[in-house]
N, C-alpha and C positions, 0 to 999 in steps of 0.2 A: 726714836720717830712712838709718842702716844700712842695709843689701838685706837681710839680715836680720832686720827690725825691731828691733834688740839694739845697745843702747848699753851701753859699760864707764865707770863715773864717777869721780872722781877716788881717789875711797873702795875702790878698784878691784874692787866688785858690779857684774855683767852686768845688767843689767835690761832691762826694752822700755824701749824711746828713746824715746819718747812723756813716761817721767818726766824724763827728763833736761831737755824745752823751759825748766822755771820750780821752782820751791824750795817751791812751794802743788802741782806735778805729783807731782815724788818724795815728798812726806809722802804723798799722797792715793796714788800704787800702794805706797809700803812698810807699809804702815800700814792701809791702809781696801780698796782697791780687790780686790773675792775674798773679803775678810773673812766668814765664812756671820754673819748675821744673823735673830735669831728675836723682839727685839720691835718690838711693832707699830709705836710712836710711830717707831723710828730707820727703821723698813719703810714707814709712811705717809709721812716725811717724803724717802726717797730716788724713793718712785715720782712725787712731788709736785713734784720740783727736777729730777728728769729733764722733768714735763711741762712747766717751765720753760724748757728746755733747746731744745729742738724751734725750730731755725731757730736756735742762734745755739753759741758752741763751750763745750764745758763748763769752760772755765777762766774763762768771764764769771759762771756761776754759783759753781761753787766758791767764788772771790773775795767775792761777797755772800753765800754761807750763813750766816754769824752772823746780819746782816741778816734774810734769812729770817727765820729762827728766831725773833727776838725777834720780827717784824711777827706771826707765823700762830700764833704760846704755845705755842711750842720745839717746834709740829704736835702738839700735844696733839688727839685727834682730838675727843670731845663738847665740850673745848671752840669748835676748830674748826666743826664743826657747827654754830655757833646762831652764828656769824657774819649778818648782813645788810647792808643795805643802810649802814648808820653806815658800818661796818669796812670792807664795801669799797670806799667814796669815801673812806677813808685812806688804804687800802693805796694804791687807786691817784696818790695825791698822795704818798708814799712814795717818794722818791728814793735808797732804800737799797739797792732790788728791783727787779727789770723790772715797770714799769707797764703790765704787760697787761690789761685789764679781764675778756676772758674766760679766762684765764689764772689771775688770782685768784678765778673767780667759780669756775671750775671747782677747786680746794683745796677750797674751800664743799664741791658738792654731791661730791666723792668723798670726805671726810670722811664727809657725813649715809650715803653708799652700803659706807662701811667698819666703821662702825657696824652696819650690818644684816650684814654679812660677820663682823663678829663675830657676833650674833646667832646666825645659822645655821653656822657653824663652829666657832666658839669662841675664832678667834683671826684673822688675818691671815696672822700666821704658819704654821699649819694649813694654811690655806687655796693660798699657794704653794708649801709645799717638797714640798703633792701632788702639786704637778705637775714636778719636778726635772731634767731631761731628764739623757741619760748624753753621756758625752764623744764622741759621734758625732757630736751635733747640731754639733759650735760650728762657725762660724762660720770660711773660710779667709781673712780680711784682717789685715794686723798693723798696719797702722796706726790708732792708738787714734782718732781724730776723724772717719773714713774705716767704723770699726766703729760708732760709735755713729751715723752717719748713713744704711749701707747697710746693716749688719748687724744681720739676723733670721732667726728658722728657725718651720719649721713649730710648735714649742712654743710660741715668744713669738709667732704669730699667733692657734695659738689659745687662749690667755690675754687674748688684745689681746679676744679676739671675745668671748667669756666676758666680760671685764668689761666692754666696751661693754654687750654687755645685759642686764649690771647696772644701766648708768644712771652706769657711769663714764666720765667723757670727758678727752682728749690722755692717750690709751694704745695708742698706733698699735702697732702690731708692733717698732716699730725704738727707741722709747721703750720699751719693755716688753724685751725684751731689753737693752737698759743697764741696766734696773733689775738685770735679773735676773744680768747681771753684775754690777753694784755691791754686790748683797746675797751671794754668792757659790752663788747655788745653778747657776752654771760658773766657773769657771777660766781665766779668757783668758789668763795669763799666757805669754808664749811659751814655749815648750820652750828652756832655752837662758838665760832671766831668775831668777836665785835664790830670786825672790820666790814663782816657781811651785810649787817644791817646800815653800815655806812655808806657802801657801795650803794644796796636799794635805793638807797634816800638822793646819791646821787644819778642813781639810773632813770631813777621816776623823777625828777626832776629836769632831768634830762631834754631840749629839741630837740629830734631826730631829726638830721639836714634831710629834705626831699628837693627832688626835682623843681622849677621855677615852672610855672605854668605858663 
């Protein structure tokens, strides 16, 4: 890991150093991490996968993501909300995903909570983007895996507390902060990383979802 948290690839582009550790991370760094998302299905997927990541490295989840999508019906919220004991047992036996019964049941629980939130706010996107923090709340941690396991802010702690009050599970402050990074609520590409400006431009052009008047 470079001392400044950056690395220059064979293509001459300077990136966050963690992006150079694997082809999977490189693609995720360049094409997804920090890009703003407003689609509820993708937001639900992201927060569920962040929950599965707890205690594991993100690369493990990333490499199994297509298996997760297949197992959880593309993370279609109404479909997952209807999963019962039969589906739970099938998922526990699915070697393509993380076979953690508690986390599997959490996805189903959270799908039902997501439906409630959609009814209350209009969409998950409206709920989350209404709580977008400012740049001053960004943790000063460079290492990607350290940020994912130690990174949290007052805002992520507040969102976590509110989600738990609403019955969500596996949504601790660090999990929520990693979700905020992934969905583009914050831009944690380091200063000097080419993609920090790319993400800033995408965030500037992004139309934040708001409740209909």
